[in-house]
N, C-alpha and C positions, 0 to 999 in steps of 0.2 A: 101863709103863716111865717112870723119871723124867725130868722135863724137863731136869735138868741132868746132864751125864754127869760122871762120876769124872774129875778131874784126873789125868794119868799124869805121874809125876815122870821126868825125863829124867838119867840119870847121865853127867855129863861128867868124872867124876875119872877119873884116872889119868897116865901118862907119854905124852905126845903127841909124835911126831916130826914135824917140818916141815922141808922143803927150803927153804933159803935161798941167796942168792948166796955166803955164806961157808960153804957146806955144811950138813949136817944140824944142827938144834939141837933141844932137847928142852924142851918145856913141862910142868911138873908142876903138875896140878890137884888139890887136896886137898878133902876133905869139909869141912874147917873154914873154907871159903870163901877159902883162900889160893891163890895161883898163883905159881910161879916160873918165871921165864925168863932164863937166866943169872945174872946179879947182881941182876936186877930180882925185886922180890916186890910182888903186888898183891893186891887183894880181889876177888872175883868174884860174880855171882849171876845166875841165869837168871831172867828174865821173860818168859812166853810163849814166842815165837819168837825171843828175842834174849839174848846174853849181855852182861851189863854188867861193865865192868873198872874198877875205881877206879884210876885213874892220876893221882898228884897229888891235887888237891883237886876233881876232877870224874870224872863217869861217862863212859867211852867205850863206845858202844853198837854191837854188831855182831849181824848177822843170823847165825843158823847152822842147819846141818841135820847129823844125826848118823845115819849108817847103818853098822850092824855096827861095825867098828872104825875107821871114818874121820869125821872131825869137819870140816865146811868152813864156814869164817867169811867173811863178806862184809860190805861197807859200812864204817862207822867210818872210819878213816884208810887203809883198805885200797884201793890202786888197782884190785885185781881180786880175786876169791875167792881163799882159800888153803886147801888141804886138807891135815890132819894125819892120822897113823895112830897109833892106840893101841897101844904096845908092852908096856905092863904097868901094875901097879898103881901108885899114887902111893907117893912116899916121904915120910916123916913131915916135919913141919917141926923144923928143927934146935931143940934146947933152948936156951931164952933167947931165941928170935926170936919176936916177936908180929906177928899179921896186922895190917896197917895199918888205921887207923880208916877208916870208911866217910864219903865225903862226902856233904852233903845229897842227898837225893832229886832235887831241882831243879836240880843242877849237872851238866848234860849237855853234853858236848863235841860233836864231829862225830857225828850220829846215823845209825842205820839207817832 
């Protein structure tokens, strides 16, 4: 048996619906490392058990758990864990829209 187990990739792509005080909102997470929430477009990456979102010129880090079609984020700037439900595959990034550049790896905001 090998000493190192194979790393399993986690698929967080899709359209995720989250309940907010303003009603349900959809978050679109794409394989090209872009994510959209309303008018906002950010870059994302998964590192071990956390999701890093490039917001402005720094990374916001959230812990995450995914079970079936539910994604729970915690930490970062969240006061309490937030659960989203995957409702479908991601829509493509509109033509002419580019994924924002990644901030330097050492630029972390509030972390997990």
